[in-house]
C-alpha positions in Angstrom: 127.0 112.2 149.2 125.5 112.8 152.6 127.2 111.7 155.8 124.2 109.5 156.7 124.5 107.5 153.5 128.2 107.0 154.1 127.6 105.8 157.7 124.9 103.4 156.4 127.4 102.1 153.8 130.0 101.5 156.5 127.5 99.8 158.8 126.3 97.4 156.0 129.9 96.7 154.9 130.9 95.8 158.4 127.8 93.7 159.1 128.2 91.8 155.9 132.0 91.5 155.9 132.1 88.7 158.5 129.2 86.7 157.1 130.9 85.3 154.0 133.9 84.2 156.1 131.9 82.1 158.5 130.1 80.5 155.6 133.2 79.7 153.7 135.0 78.4 156.8 131.9 76.3 157.5 131.8 77.2 161.2 129.8 74.8 163.3 127.0 77.4 164.0 126.7 78.3 160.4 126.5 74.6 159.3 123.8 74.1 161.9 121.8 77.0 160.7 122.2 75.9 157.1 120.9 72.4 158.1 117.9 74.1 159.9 117.2 76.1 156.7 117.3 72.8 154.7 119.4 74.3 151.9 122.2 72.4 150.2 125.7 73.2 151.5 126.9 74.3 148.0 124.3 77.1 148.3 126.2 78.5 151.3 129.2 79.1 149.0 127.1 80.9 146.5 125.5 83.0 149.2 129.0 83.9 150.6 130.1 84.9 147.1 127.1 87.2 146.6 127.6 88.7 150.1 131.2 89.5 149.2 130.1 91.0 145.9 127.7 93.2 147.8 130.3 94.4 150.3 132.7 95.3 147.4 129.8 97.1 145.7 128.9 99.1 148.8 132.5 100.1 149.4 133.0 101.0 145.7 129.8 103.0 146.0 131.8 105.5 148.2 133.6 106.5 145.0 131.2 105.4 142.3 127.7 106.2 143.5 126.0 104.5 140.5 127.1 101.1 141.8 125.6 101.7 145.2 121.9 101.0 144.2 122.9 97.7 142.6 124.8 96.6 145.7 122.0 97.6 147.9 119.5 95.8 145.7 121.7 92.6 146.0 121.7 93.1 149.8 117.9 93.5 149.8 117.5 90.2 147.9 119.9 88.4 150.2 118.3 89.7 153.3 114.7 88.8 152.2 116.1 85.3 151.6 117.6 85.3 155.1 114.4 86.5 156.8 112.5 83.8 154.9 115.0 81.1 155.9 114.9 82.1 159.6 111.1 82.5 159.9 109.7 80.0 157.5 112.2 77.3 156.7 113.9 77.0 160.1 110.9 78.3 162.0 113.2 80.3 164.3 111.7 82.8 166.8 111.2 86.2 165.2 113.9 87.6 167.4 116.4 85.8 165.1 115.4 88.0 162.2 115.8 91.4 164.0 119.4 91.9 162.7 118.3 91.0 159.2 115.4 93.4 159.4 117.6 96.3 160.4 120.0 95.5 157.6 117.0 95.3 155.2 115.8 98.8 156.2 119.3 100.2 155.8 119.7 98.6 152.4 116.3 99.9 151.2 117.4 103.3 152.4 120.5 103.1 150.1 118.3 102.0 147.2 115.9 104.9 147.4 118.3 107.8 147.9 
């Protein structure tokens, strides 16, 4: 496995590792965002569970490369949903989706290698 792929895995794992915790802890900022998105609060728990599953999959992909494409595919799906939520549901400024766009590109890279 190339060093670049491993670095991407570590970046995505770190970026996604904090996201489930702030959702599950229902931090004030996350609840506000979720209200902006107009999604039900139970969906925040499902999203956090899926993000945690993706992180576990990306980390496991360091040893079991076959898992990596599935975890990256899960991240792609979640990130597309996040971009949609920011830009279309909450009508945030495009700058709010830059982080998600970078993670999307990194996840797609893992899927195609």
